[in-house]
Steps between C-alpha positions, in 0.01 A plus 500: 500500500672837448755363260426743216533797737834377634628429149400856404692629800813300414490601132459872584706509821762749371246756385289452814810559715575825315144624537392366842814434707412500869125478432260209509301422187190297430498294180182355350453359151860588409452871584606721788166603649625682810808651665521533879754595768466165683380145459229559761364798304511299177306211655244727662427695181525215250267278703233772474510472118594138432434159652780364717722260308449679168782753526870504583653742751870560437745726687746648249857483629843491341590163654420177316470298823209719612277339237516150645292398798469160657220403732523202732215327673479242774191345343500123465256348251398134538 
């Protein structure tokens, strides 16, 4: 879905950390299209310009573990 945006992020992580450490960026079509102080601000502004599900919001931190999120659901499909 947003694989090309996440690959862009991983390939450019070092330069993005130098430039945007502590900020939240929006990536669309392998480009940084916005820089914001928080994830909420990024979502609010990016969703005004782009359809939901077409952009990646990424907080830029120095820790590798901050880039992995797991979501669990109690949904049972039959």
